[in-house]
C-alpha positions in Angstrom: -32.3 41.6 -11.6 -31.3 38.9 -9.3 -31.7 38.1 -5.7 -28.1 40.2 -5.1 -29.1 43.3 -6.9 -32.6 43.0 -4.4 -30.5 42.3 -1.4 -28.2 44.9 -1.7 -30.8 47.5 -2.6 -33.0 46.6 0.3 -31.7 46.9 4.2 -34.2 44.1 5.2 -36.8 42.2 2.7 -39.1 39.1 3.1 -38.7 36.1 1.2 -42.5 36.4 0.3 -41.2 40.2 -1.5 -38.2 38.8 -3.0 -40.1 36.1 -5.0 -42.6 38.5 -6.2 -40.0 41.0 -7.5 -37.7 37.7 -9.1 -41.4 35.9 -10.1 -40.1 33.0 -8.5 -41.1 30.7 -5.9 -40.3 30.9 -2.2 -38.6 27.5 -2.3 -36.4 29.1 -5.3 -35.8 31.9 -3.0 -34.4 30.3 -0.2 -32.2 27.6 -2.3 -30.6 31.2 -4.1 -29.9 32.6 -0.4 -28.4 29.3 0.5 -26.1 29.2 -2.8 -25.0 33.0 -2.1 -24.2 31.8 1.6 -21.9 29.2 0.7 -20.1 31.6 -1.8 -19.3 33.6 0.9 -22.1 35.9 1.6 -23.1 36.8 5.0 -27.2 36.8 4.9 -29.1 36.9 8.2 -32.8 35.2 7.8 -35.6 36.3 10.6 -39.0 34.4 10.3 -40.8 37.8 10.7 -38.5 40.7 9.1 -37.0 38.5 6.5 -33.8 39.0 4.8 -30.8 41.3 5.2 -27.0 41.0 3.4 -24.9 41.8 6.1 -21.6 41.2 4.4 -19.8 40.7 0.9 -16.8 38.7 0.7 -13.9 40.2 -0.4 -13.8 38.3 -3.6 -13.7 39.1 -7.8 -16.7 36.3 -8.2 -18.6 37.6 -10.8 -21.7 38.7 -8.9 -19.5 40.9 -7.2 -18.3 42.1 -10.2 -21.2 42.8 -11.9 -22.8 44.4 -9.3 -20.3 47.1 -8.7 -20.1 47.8 -12.9 -21.3 51.1 -14.0 -23.3 49.5 -16.6 -23.3 45.7 -17.0 -23.4 45.7 -20.7 -19.3 46.7 -20.3 -18.6 43.0 -20.2 -20.1 40.2 -22.2 -18.7 37.6 -20.0 -16.7 36.4 -16.9 -14.5 33.5 -16.6 -13.7 32.9 -12.7 -11.2 30.4 -11.1 -10.5 30.3 -7.6 -6.7 29.0 -8.9 -5.5 29.0 -12.7 -1.8 28.7 -14.0 -2.2 32.4 -15.6 -5.6 34.1 -16.8 -3.6 35.3 -19.7 -2.8 31.7 -21.0 -6.5 30.9 -20.4 -7.8 34.5 -22.3 -5.3 33.6 -25.3 -6.7 30.0 -25.3 -10.0 31.6 -25.1 -9.6 34.2 -27.5 -8.3 31.7 -30.3 -11.7 29.9 -29.8 -13.7 32.8 -30.5 -14.2 34.1 -27.2 -16.4 37.6 -27.8 -14.8 40.9 -26.6 -15.0 41.8 -23.6 -14.7 38.5 -21.9 -13.2 38.9 -18.3 -11.0 36.2 -17.1 -9.7 36.3 -13.3 -9.2 34.9 -10.7 -7.8 34.8 -7.0 -4.8 33.2 -7.5 -2.0 32.6 -10.1 0.7 29.6 -9.8 2.7 30.7 -13.3 1.6 34.7 -13.8 4.1 36.6 -15.9 5.1 39.7 -17.4 6.7 41.3 -19.9 9.7 39.0 -21.3 8.4 36.1 -19.4 9.2 37.2 -16.1 7.6 35.7 -13.0 4.5 37.5 -11.2 4.2 36.2 -8.0 0.7 36.3 -7.8 -1.2 35.3 -3.9 -4.5 35.2 -3.0 -5.6 39.0 -1.8 -3.9 40.1 -5.3 -6.3 41.4 -8.3 -5.1 39.0 -11.3 -7.3 39.5 -14.5 -7.2 39.6 -18.5 -9.8 41.3 -20.7 -10.1 39.6 -24.5 -10.4 42.5 -26.6 -10.5 42.7 -30.6 -10.2 46.2 -31.7 -10.1 47.7 -35.3 -6.8 49.0 -35.2 -3.6 48.6 -37.3 -0.9 45.8 -35.5 1.7 48.3 -34.4 -0.8 50.3 -32.7 -1.6 47.9 -30.5 0.8 48.8 -27.6 -1.0 51.7 -26.8 -3.4 49.7 -25.3 -1.0 49.4 -22.6 -0.9 53.0 -22.1 -4.4 53.2 -22.3 -5.1 50.9 -19.9 -2.4 52.4 -17.7 -4.6 55.7 -17.6 -7.7 54.3 -16.5 -6.1 52.5 -13.5 -4.3 55.8 -12.6 -7.6 57.8 -12.9 -9.2 55.1 -10.5 -6.6 54.8 -8.2 -6.8 58.8 -7.6 -10.8 58.5 -6.5 -9.6 56.1 -3.6 -6.8 58.8 -2.4 -4.1 57.2 -4.0 -1.2 59.2 -5.9 0.1 57.0 -8.7 2.9 57.4 -11.5 3.2 55.4 -14.8 6.5 54.0 -15.4 6.4 53.4 -19.3 6.0 51.3 -20.8 3.8 49.0 -18.4 4.2 49.7 -14.8 2.1 51.6 -12.4 4.1 52.9 -9.3 3.4 54.1 -5.8 6.5 55.9 -3.9 8.6 54.2 -6.7 7.6 50.9 -5.5 5.4 48.7 -8.5 2.0 48.7 -7.6 0.4 47.3 -10.8 2.2 45.3 -13.6 0.5 45.3 -17.2 1.3 42.7 -20.0 -0.5 43.1 -23.8 -0.1 40.4 -26.2 -2.0 40.0 -29.7 -2.7 37.6 -32.8 -2.5 39.7 -35.6 -2.0 39.0 -39.6 -0.4 41.8 -41.8 -2.7 45.1 -41.2 -5.2 43.2 -39.2 -5.6 42.5 -35.4 -7.1 39.1 -34.4 -7.1 39.4 -30.8 -5.7 41.2 -27.9 -5.4 40.2 -24.4 -4.9 42.6 -22.1 -3.6 41.3 -18.5 -3.3 43.2 -15.6 -1.8 42.4 -12.0 -2.8 44.4 -9.1 -0.8 44.1 -6.0 -4.2 44.6 -3.5 -4.4 43.2 -0.4 -1.5 40.1 -0.9 1.5 40.1 1.1 4.3 41.0 -0.8 7.7 38.5 -0.6 10.7 39.6 1.4 12.7 39.7 -1.6 10.8 42.3 -3.6 9.6 44.4 -0.3 12.1 47.2 -1.5 10.6 47.5 -5.2 6.9 46.4 -4.6 4.1 47.6 -2.9 0.2 46.6 -2.1 -2.7 49.0 -1.8 -3.4 47.4 1.5 0.3 49.0 2.7 -0.7 52.1 0.9 -4.3 52.8 2.2 -4.1 51.0 5.9 -6.9 49.0 5.2 -8.1 46.2 2.8 -9.5 47.2 -0.3 -12.8 46.1 -2.1 -11.1 44.0 -5.0 -14.2 43.4 -7.3 -15.3 47.3 -6.9 -11.9 48.1 -7.8 -11.8 45.8 -10.8 -15.1 47.5 -11.6 -14.3 50.7 -11.5 -11.2 50.0 -13.7 -13.3 48.5 -16.7 -15.7 50.6 -16.3 -13.7 53.6 -17.0 -11.2 51.6 -19.6 -14.1 51.1 -21.8 -14.6 54.7 -22.4 -11.4 55.1 -23.0 -10.8 52.1 -25.2 -13.7 53.1 -27.5 -12.1 56.3 -28.0 -8.6 55.4 -28.1 -9.9 52.5 -31.2 -11.7 55.7 -33.0 -9.4 58.9 -32.3 -6.1 57.4 -31.4 -3.9 57.8 -28.6 -3.1 61.5 -29.2 -6.4 62.1 -27.4 -4.8 60.8 -24.4 -1.3 61.6 -24.6 -1.3 64.6 -22.3 -2.8 63.0 -19.6 -0.5 60.2 -19.7 2.8 62.6 -19.7 1.0 64.1 -16.5 1.0 60.4 -14.9 4.8 59.4 -16.1 7.2 59.5 -13.6 9.7 59.9 -16.2 9.5 63.2 -17.5 13.0 64.8 -17.3 14.4 62.1 -15.6 17.8 60.7 -16.2 17.4 56.7 -17.0 19.0 53.7 -18.7 17.2 52.5 -21.6 18.4 48.4 -22.7 16.5 47.7 -25.8 18.5 44.5 -25.9 21.1 45.0 -28.2 22.1 48.2 -27.2 22.0 50.4 -23.6 21.2 54.5 -23.9 21.6 57.0 -21.1 19.9 60.1 -21.4 16.8 62.4 -20.1 13.0 61.7 -21.4 11.7 64.1 -22.8 8.2 62.9 -23.4 5.7 59.9 -24.3 4.6 61.2 -27.7 1.2 60.9 -29.5 1.8 57.4 -30.5 2.9 56.5 -27.3 6.7 56.3 -28.2 9.1 57.5 -25.4 11.7 60.1 -26.7 15.3 60.3 -24.8 17.8 63.3 -25.4 21.0 61.7 -24.9 24.7 63.2 -26.4 24.1 62.5 -30.0 20.6 64.0 -30.1 17.1 62.9 -29.9 15.8 59.2 -30.2 12.7 57.5 -30.1 12.5 54.5 -28.3 9.6 51.9 -29.4 10.1 49.4 -27.2 12.7 48.6 -24.2 13.7 48.2 -20.6 13.5 51.6 -18.6 15.6 52.3 -15.5 15.4 55.3 -13.4 18.5 56.7 -11.8 18.6 54.5 -8.9 15.2 52.8 -9.9 14.1 49.6 -10.2 13.3 47.7 -13.7 9.6 47.4 -15.2 8.7 44.0 -15.4 
């Protein structure tokens, strides 16, 4: 329990009552309220009636994320930066130094955000840019399933926000065939053993989309018509993924393959698959219980482990 929890649960409360609940002095209450105000919280104060939390800042600060988590224990630590080169780069550094599983690295703005194959990811203020440190007890070849699993969690949460998402295998979430979310999973591993995994996610939330990609990218603000509460959305995703991840590691992706296929925008579609050394034209049959893409083409069925996939008339994943 902290002062923000107390203010959030009471329409108006006196400084004396806050001090009694938190077992601190009135002077400490005043000091903490001023600290919250400097962080962007609109807190009114009246001599006779006490304090009232008028408005929370739409920032990805730890206080806001913790306040919205379904279970505060879902995150061990939150590392917050206003501006950083990349949450992914910092998370990898922290993981190598031994930071625990479920450490969240989050920022307001990235200057060197990147996706698959080091594609640049435009990451201005207003978006949701974060990386999770994970230490799964799974084989290295199963790690790509984490990308698929977090895609499912994001889709579930978007549905609750009245947004209709689709997954473009392996790492994009699209709305109206335009990219809203990109996911990047990186790992450190040895033979038969994973040291750590960094699950990085970029969400176009309230940020402006640059003109050069407006035909292929979309923000949640544009879709919904209003600014989303970013900390709440992030907390909802982490909370859902916490449960999905636990089941994924213990039972495997087969538990989620049907749900993943339901969200996929590729099933039954004609696609071009570019694996780097060859290009395949065919129709998508399914994403199987191991998370692999199956393509039917002129020579039969083929399993695709990793590749760029382009829908007919669609955009590449990034």
